[in-house]
C-alpha positions as CSV (number, residue, x, y, z in Angstrom):
1,X,-19.3,2.1,-2.6
2,X,-17.7,3.6,0.5
3,X,-17.0,1.1,3.3
4,X,-19.4,1.1,6.3
5,X,-16.9,0.7,9.0
6,X,-19.9,0.4,11.9
7,X,-20.8,-2.7,10.4
8,X,-17.5,-4.2,9.3
9,X,-14.8,-6.5,10.5
10,X,-12.8,-4.9,12.8
11,X,-9.0,-4.1,11.0
12,X,-7.3,-4.2,14.5
13,X,-8.2,-8.2,14.5
14,X,-6.4,-8.6,11.0
15,X,-3.3,-6.6,12.6
16,X,-3.3,-8.7,16.0
17,X,-3.4,-12.0,13.8
18,X,-0.4,-10.9,11.8
19,X,1.7,-10.0,14.9
20,X,1.5,-13.9,15.8
21,X,1.1,-15.5,12.4
22,X,3.1,-13.4,9.7
23,X,5.9,-15.2,7.8
24,X,9.4,-14.6,8.7
25,X,10.2,-13.3,5.0
26,X,13.7,-11.7,4.1
27,X,12.2,-8.3,3.5
28,X,10.4,-7.7,6.6
29,X,13.6,-8.6,8.8
30,X,14.8,-5.1,10.2
31,X,18.7,-6.1,9.3
32,X,17.4,-6.6,5.9
33,X,16.1,-2.7,6.1
34,X,19.6,-1.6,7.6
35,X,21.5,-3.8,5.0
36,X,19.8,-2.4,1.6
37,X,17.5,0.3,2.5
38,X,14.8,1.2,0.1
39,X,16.6,-0.4,-2.4
40,X,15.8,-3.8,-1.0
41,X,12.5,-3.2,-0.7
42,X,12.2,-1.9,-4.3
43,X,13.8,-4.9,-5.9
44,X,12.2,-7.7,-3.5
45,X,8.6,-5.9,-4.9
46,X,9.8,-5.9,-8.4
47,X,10.4,-9.7,-8.0
48,X,7.2,-10.9,-5.7
49,X,5.0,-9.3,-9.0
50,X,3.4,-12.5,-10.3
51,X,5.7,-14.5,-8.9
52,X,5.3,-17.0,-5.9
53,X,7.7,-16.2,-2.6
54,X,9.6,-19.5,-2.5
55,X,10.7,-18.9,-5.8
56,X,11.6,-15.1,-5.5
57,X,13.8,-15.4,-2.0
58,X,16.7,-17.3,-3.4
59,X,17.0,-14.8,-6.5
60,X,17.0,-11.6,-4.4
61,X,19.8,-12.9,-2.2
62,X,21.8,-13.5,-5.0
63,X,20.8,-10.4,-6.9
64,X,21.6,-8.0,-3.4
65,X,25.0,-9.6,-3.1
66,X,25.7,-8.6,-6.6
67,X,24.1,-5.6,-6.6
68,X,23.3,-3.9,-3.2
69,X,22.7,-0.4,-4.4
70,X,21.2,1.3,-7.2
71,X,24.6,2.2,-8.1
72,X,25.9,-0.8,-8.4
73,X,22.9,-2.1,-10.5
74,X,23.0,1.1,-12.6
75,X,26.7,0.3,-13.8
76,X,25.7,-3.4,-14.9
77,X,24.9,-4.0,-18.7
78,X,21.2,-5.3,-19.4
79,X,22.8,-8.5,-20.2
80,X,24.2,-8.9,-16.8
81,X,20.9,-8.0,-15.5
82,X,18.8,-10.4,-17.8
83,X,21.0,-13.0,-17.3
84,X,20.9,-12.9,-13.4
85,X,17.1,-12.5,-13.6
86,X,17.1,-16.2,-15.1
87,X,14.1,-17.8,-14.5
88,X,11.9,-15.6,-12.6
89,X,9.5,-15.1,-15.6
90,X,8.3,-11.8,-17.1
91,X,11.9,-10.7,-17.8
92,X,10.6,-7.3,-18.8
93,X,10.8,-6.4,-15.0
94,X,14.7,-7.1,-15.1
95,X,15.2,-4.4,-17.6
96,X,12.5,-2.0,-16.0
97,X,14.5,-2.7,-12.7
98,X,17.7,-1.6,-14.1
99,X,16.0,1.5,-16.0
100,X,14.8,2.5,-12.6
101,X,18.5,1.9,-10.8
102,X,19.9,4.3,-13.5
103,X,16.8,6.8,-13.2
104,X,17.4,6.7,-9.0
105,X,21.4,7.5,-9.1
106,X,20.4,10.5,-12.1
107,X,17.7,12.1,-10.4
108,X,17.9,11.4,-6.5
109,X,21.9,10.5,-6.1
110,X,21.6,7.1,-5.6
111,X,18.7,7.1,-2.7
112,X,15.6,5.4,-4.0
113,X,12.9,8.0,-2.8
114,X,10.5,8.2,-0.6
115,X,7.7,10.0,-2.4
116,X,5.1,8.3,-4.3
117,X,5.2,10.6,-7.5
118,X,8.8,10.2,-7.5
119,X,8.8,6.7,-7.2
120,X,5.3,6.4,-10.3
121,X,8.2,8.2,-12.3
122,X,10.8,5.5,-12.2
123,X,10.8,3.1,-14.9
124,X,8.5,0.0,-14.3
125,X,7.0,1.6,-11.0
126,X,3.4,1.5,-10.8
127,X,0.5,2.2,-8.0
128,X,1.3,-0.7,-5.9
129,X,5.4,-0.6,-6.2
130,X,5.3,2.9,-5.6
131,X,3.4,2.6,-2.3
132,X,4.9,-0.5,-1.1
133,X,8.2,1.2,-1.0
134,X,6.7,4.2,1.1
135,X,4.8,2.3,3.3
136,X,7.1,-1.0,4.2
137,X,10.1,0.5,4.0
138,X,10.1,4.6,4.7
139,X,6.9,3.9,7.2
140,X,4.3,6.5,5.7
141,X,0.5,5.7,5.7
142,X,-0.7,4.8,1.5
143,X,-3.1,2.0,1.2
144,X,-1.1,-0.6,-0.6
145,X,-3.5,-3.1,-2.5
146,X,-2.5,-6.6,-4.1
147,X,-4.5,-9.2,-5.6
148,X,-4.6,-10.9,-2.1
149,X,-5.9,-7.6,-0.2
150,X,-8.6,-6.9,-3.0
151,X,-9.6,-10.6,-2.2
152,X,-9.9,-10.2,1.7
153,X,-12.0,-7.1,1.0
154,X,-14.4,-8.3,-1.5
155,X,-14.8,-11.2,0.9
156,X,-14.8,-10.0,4.3
157,X,-16.4,-7.0,3.4
158,X,-18.8,-7.1,0.6
159,X,-19.5,-10.8,0.6
160,X,-18.6,-11.9,-3.0
161,X,-16.1,-14.6,-3.8
162,X,-14.0,-13.0,-5.9
163,X,-13.0,-9.1,-6.7
164,X,-13.4,-7.2,-9.7
165,X,-10.7,-6.2,-12.0
166,X,-8.2,-3.9,-10.5
167,X,-9.1,-0.2,-10.4
168,X,-8.5,3.1,-8.7
169,X,-11.5,2.5,-6.1
170,X,-9.8,-0.4,-4.7
171,X,-7.3,2.4,-3.3
172,X,-10.2,4.3,-1.7
173,X,-11.5,1.0,-0.4
174,X,-8.3,0.2,1.2
175,X,-7.4,3.8,2.4
176,X,-10.9,4.1,4.3
177,X,-9.7,1.0,6.3
178,X,-6.2,2.3,7.2
179,X,-5.7,3.3,11.0
180,X,-4.9,6.8,11.7
181,X,-1.3,6.0,13.1
182,X,1.9,5.5,10.5
183,X,3.1,2.6,11.8
184,X,-0.3,0.8,12.7
185,X,-1.2,1.5,8.9
186,X,2.1,-0.2,7.8
187,X,1.2,-3.4,9.9
188,X,-2.3,-3.7,8.4
189,X,-1.5,-3.3,5.0
190,X,1.0,-6.1,5.3
191,X,-1.7,-7.8,7.2
192,X,-4.4,-7.8,4.8
193,X,-1.8,-8.9,2.2
194,X,-0.5,-11.7,4.3
195,X,-3.9,-13.1,5.0
196,X,-5.3,-13.1,1.5
197,X,-2.2,-14.9,0.6
198,X,-2.2,-17.6,3.3
199,X,-5.4,-18.1,4.4
200,X,-8.2,-16.2,2.5
201,X,-6.8,-18.0,-0.8
202,X,-8.3,-17.9,-4.1
203,X,-8.8,-21.4,-4.5
204,X,-9.2,-23.1,-1.2
205,X,-9.4,-20.3,1.8
206,X,-9.1,-21.8,5.2
207,X,-12.0,-20.1,6.6
208,X,-11.8,-21.9,10.0
209,X,-8.0,-20.2,10.6
210,X,-9.7,-16.6,9.4
211,X,-9.2,-14.0,12.3
212,X,-12.3,-12.2,10.5
213,X,-14.7,-15.8,10.4
214,X,-16.8,-14.2,13.2
215,X,-17.9,-10.8,11.0
216,X,-17.2,-11.9,7.1
217,X,-19.9,-11.0,5.3
218,X,-19.1,-14.0,2.2
219,X,-18.8,-16.7,5.3
220,X,-21.8,-15.2,6.8
221,X,-23.8,-15.3,3.5
222,X,-22.7,-19.3,3.0
223,X,-19.5,-18.6,0.6
224,X,-21.7,-18.2,-2.7
225,X,-20.3,-18.1,-5.7
226,X,-20.5,-14.6,-7.0
227,X,-18.7,-15.0,-10.3
228,X,-15.4,-13.8,-11.2
229,X,-14.9,-11.1,-13.5
230,X,-11.2,-10.9,-13.7
231,X,-9.2,-12.0,-17.0
232,X,-7.9,-15.3,-17.0
233,X,-4.6,-15.8,-17.9
234,X,-3.6,-18.4,-20.7
235,X,-1.8,-21.6,-20.1
236,X,1.9,-21.4,-20.1
237,X,2.7,-24.8,-21.9
238,X,2.7,-24.3,-25.3
239,X,2.1,-20.4,-25.4
240,X,4.3,-17.7,-26.5
241,X,5.2,-17.0,-23.1
242,X,7.0,-20.4,-22.9
243,X,9.0,-19.8,-26.7
244,X,10.1,-16.4,-25.4
245,X,11.0,-18.0,-22.1
246,X,13.0,-20.8,-24.5
247,X,14.8,-18.4,-26.2
248,X,15.8,-16.2,-23.3
249,X,17.5,-19.3,-21.8
250,X,18.8,-20.4,-24.8
251,X,20.7,-17.2,-25.1
252,X,21.3,-17.2,-21.3
253,X,23.5,-20.4,-21.2
254,X,25.2,-19.6,-24.6
255,X,28.9,-18.5,-24.5
256,X,29.0,-14.7,-24.4
257,X,25.1,-14.9,-24.2
258,X,25.1,-15.2,-28.4
259,X,24.0,-17.8,-30.7
260,X,23.4,-17.9,-34.5
261,X,20.0,-17.2,-35.2
262,X,18.8,-20.6,-36.7
263,X,20.4,-22.2,-33.8
264,X,18.1,-20.8,-31.3
265,X,15.0,-23.0,-30.5
266,X,15.5,-25.0,-34.1
267,X,13.7,-27.9,-33.0
268,X,10.9,-25.5,-31.4
269,X,7.7,-27.6,-33.0
270,X,6.0,-24.2,-34.3
271,X,8.2,-22.2,-36.4
272,X,6.0,-19.3,-36.6
273,X,5.5,-19.2,-33.0
274,X,9.3,-19.0,-32.5
275,X,9.9,-16.0,-35.0
276,X,7.1,-14.5,-33.1
277,X,8.8,-15.0,-29.9
278,X,11.9,-13.6,-31.1
279,X,10.3,-10.3,-32.6
280,X,8.5,-9.8,-29.2
281,X,11.5,-10.0,-27.4
282,X,13.8,-7.3,-29.7
283,X,10.9,-5.5,-29.7
284,X,10.9,-5.6,-26.1
285,X,14.9,-4.7,-25.7
286,X,15.6,-8.5,-24.3
287,X,16.9,-9.5,-27.4
288,X,19.2,-8.0,-30.0
289,X,20.0,-9.3,-33.4
290,X,23.5,-8.7,-34.9
291,X,25.2,-10.1,-37.8
292,X,22.8,-13.1,-38.4
293,X,22.8,-13.9,-34.6
294,X,20.8,-13.0,-31.8
295,X,22.4,-11.8,-28.3
296,X,21.2,-10.5,-24.9
297,X,20.9,-6.5,-25.0
298,X,24.6,-5.0,-24.5
């Protein structure tokens, strides 16, 4: 269903709120863009996927100090990259970022491309990340949609407590709201994300502080629980993800990032789960097996 701008909240209100209330984050500062260019934006967006801002900031600073350009990153080994990723979670992102850096060097002479299709052709880059780089660094006009944006649209414009599962439709919905001006469009994209992250939150929305409170469809209807069709993530404690993290942590901390296979998580309570975690890490290219030992990728 297309957005009816005649009866919808005013996007300019969100942008004005953002100009007053936006958090001071490293990747929003002009000096960050001057120092690291689109590469800095790309790295920050990789790290921010499913990871809280507070955890990302110190890792981002250390990462860019070590590898300030795609050329520097491309020259690193996969083992160095996985080790530097540390406890950010979802470590496949580290390998994807490394591959993307190699591709940027090989295909684009070391400069992260501006074109969305060229960005989408890089390893590990999806619809959100490609548009985020094009908008937040290069200033182009594209809809940028993350889970926070989708939640604001679901509530303020559709009167629903939670958004549906992600789909291409989200981009069309956001595109209908964008201001015509490129710069204003970039601000509005960032503002919708910020509003969802800090005010229109999933569990405890602070409606009394929301700039859209006077026109929000969900608030007008009394904040009904309209259900949540999104897939729930399994608990981390006791999961295969926790076992995978334990294997990687053991190898990161080992001399030469290498251990005899039978010493890796030897005391893990579920041996089958441990072995399953190791097999999946090998399949993902995050761990190698050689001479009865496990090691980070070379």
